[in-house]
N, C-alpha and C positions, 0 to 999 in steps of 0.2 A: 734673458739670463745677466744674474748679477754681477756685478765687478767687486773684487776685492782688491787692495792692494797690499802688499806685504815691503818690507825692508831688511835686506838679507846685506849681513857680513861678505865682501869680495871671496872669501874662501866657499860659503856658500852659493853664491852666486855660482861661482866655478864650476863646485861639486854640480848643481841643477844643468850646466852647461854641458857638461861631460855625460852626465846621464841624456840628455835629450840626443847627443853624439851618438852614442854606443846603444842607448835601446831604440833608439828611431821614434821617438816622440815626436810629434808635427812642431810644438812649440811649449811654453812654459803651459801655458795654462791645461795644456792635453795631459803634460807629465804631474801638474798638482791633483788635478782631478782624479787620476789615478791613486797616487798617493791617499787622495781622502776615501775612494771608494774602498781602497785595503785596511784601512783605518776602521772605516764606518762595518765593513765585514769583519774583522775581529771582536768589533762592539758588541756583534748580533750574535757572534758565534759563543763569544763568553756569557753574554743573557741566556742562550739557549740552555750551555753547560751548565749554569746556576740553577735553575729551573728545573732540569731534570734532575741535576745530583738532588737539587730540593725535594722535588719529587719522589725521588726514590730512598731518599735518609727518612721522610716523615711515616714511609712502614702504616700510612693511612689505610691504603686498598690491602689488605691480605692476600697476597701471594705465598704458594709452597717456593719453598726452596730454590726447585726444580727452576720454575717459571723467571723468581726471581733472580736466577743466577744468565739464564737464557734472557732477559730486558737488560741486565747492566751487559752484558758482552754485545748483544745490539745495538744500544748505549754508546757504547765506547766506540762500536764501530762507524756510526752516525758521526759521533765527535771528529773520529781520524779522518773521514773523509772532508769535514769543514775546514779539520786545520791542516790538511795537502790543498786543499783551495786555497785560502790562504796564505800558506806558504809561497806560493806558485804566483 
């Protein structure tokens, strides 16, 4: 596993220490890995959302209005599931 060293002002160091104590992280590395995984998931969600919206907006596949409405509703449900996952 690679090592990364960062410098933090005292206020952020105190915040990290409080997060360790309050959220049950075993060490600073676990906490930062969790933050990075969350950021990565948000990035992936944003990319997926952009691709889905681009596909819907392209109108390159001829959907009838009813199918398009169901597809948009299903897409929104999927996106909401990812948003909920990222928020928690």
